[in-house]
C-alpha positions as CSV (number, residue, x, y, z in Angstrom):
1,M,5.0,131.2,-222.9
2,T,3.4,133.9,-225.1
3,N,0.6,133.4,-227.5
4,D,3.0,133.5,-230.5
5,D,5.2,130.9,-228.9
6,R,2.3,128.6,-228.4
7,T,1.1,129.2,-232.0
8,R,4.5,128.4,-233.4
9,A,5.0,125.3,-231.2
10,T,1.6,124.0,-232.3
11,A,2.2,124.7,-236.0
12,V,5.6,122.9,-236.0
13,T,4.1,120.0,-234.0
14,V,1.2,119.5,-236.3
15,L,3.3,119.7,-239.5
16,L,5.7,117.1,-238.1
17,A,2.9,114.9,-237.2
18,A,1.5,115.3,-240.8
19,L,4.9,114.5,-242.3
20,L,5.4,111.4,-240.0
21,G,1.8,110.3,-240.9
22,S,2.5,110.5,-244.6
23,L,5.8,108.8,-244.3
24,W,4.2,105.9,-242.3
25,A,1.6,105.6,-245.1
26,L,4.1,105.5,-247.7
27,Q,6.1,102.8,-245.9
28,R,3.1,100.6,-245.7
29,G,2.4,101.1,-249.4
30,F,-0.8,103.1,-249.4
31,D,-2.1,104.8,-252.5
32,P,-1.8,108.5,-252.9
33,Q,-5.3,109.1,-251.3
34,G,-4.4,106.9,-248.4
35,V,-1.3,108.8,-247.9
36,A,-3.1,112.2,-248.0
37,L,-5.7,110.8,-245.5
38,A,-3.1,109.6,-243.1
39,A,-1.4,113.0,-243.2
40,V,-4.7,114.8,-242.6
41,L,-5.7,112.5,-239.8
42,A,-2.2,112.9,-238.1
43,Y,-2.5,116.6,-238.6
44,G,-6.0,116.7,-237.0
45,A,-4.9,114.4,-234.2
46,A,-2.0,116.5,-233.4
47,L,-4.1,119.6,-233.4
48,A,-6.3,118.0,-230.8
49,I,-3.4,116.9,-228.7
50,T,-1.7,120.2,-228.8
51,G,-4.9,121.9,-227.6
52,L,-3.2,121.6,-224.2
53,L,-1.0,124.5,-225.3
54,Q,-4.1,126.7,-225.5
55,A,-3.0,128.3,-228.8
56,P,-5.6,129.9,-230.9
57,L,-6.7,127.3,-233.5
58,A,-7.1,129.6,-236.4
59,N,-3.6,131.2,-235.8
60,A,-2.0,127.7,-235.5
61,V,-3.5,126.5,-238.8
62,T,-2.6,129.8,-240.5
63,T,1.0,129.6,-239.2
64,S,1.4,126.0,-240.3
65,V,0.1,126.8,-243.8
66,K,2.5,129.8,-243.9
67,Y,5.4,127.5,-242.9
68,V,4.4,125.0,-245.7
69,V,4.3,127.8,-248.3
70,L,7.6,129.2,-247.2
71,G,9.2,125.8,-247.2
72,A,7.9,125.0,-250.6
73,A,9.2,128.4,-252.0
74,F,12.6,127.7,-250.5
75,T,12.6,124.1,-252.0
76,V,11.7,125.6,-255.5
77,W,14.4,128.3,-255.1
78,V,17.1,125.8,-254.3
79,A,16.0,123.4,-257.1
80,A,16.1,126.3,-259.6
81,A,19.5,127.5,-258.4
82,G,20.8,124.0,-258.6
83,A,19.4,123.4,-262.0
84,Y,20.8,126.7,-263.2
85,A,24.2,126.0,-261.8
86,G,24.1,122.5,-263.4
87,W,23.1,124.0,-266.7
88,Q,26.0,126.5,-266.6
89,L,28.4,123.7,-265.6
90,L,27.3,121.6,-268.5
91,R,27.6,124.4,-271.0
92,G,31.1,125.1,-269.9
93,Y,30.7,128.6,-268.5
94,A,32.5,127.8,-265.2
95,A,35.5,126.3,-267.0
96,A,35.9,129.1,-269.5
97,K,35.6,131.8,-266.9
98,G,37.6,130.1,-264.1
99,V,35.8,129.0,-260.9
100,F,38.0,131.0,-258.5
101,A,38.9,133.9,-260.8
């Protein structure tokens, strides 16, 4: 396993742990600060556990932040494209031009 593979595996593992920690806190009815605290604690615990992969800590954190930013950008892009398509549909452009023309 190369250093890049270790870094990617660590980044994905800690992000999934943070997601599961926040979902657990939401399910239990925590307030927003409690949800954030649960996510951060799960992220830190997963970083400690995945230390066995011997990935460089700074690289793993940087990669996980990069994955979050890319995921957020993709989500915004999909939401904007969906909103634009919906707006076009509501205004009748698709019906006037023909969908399969």
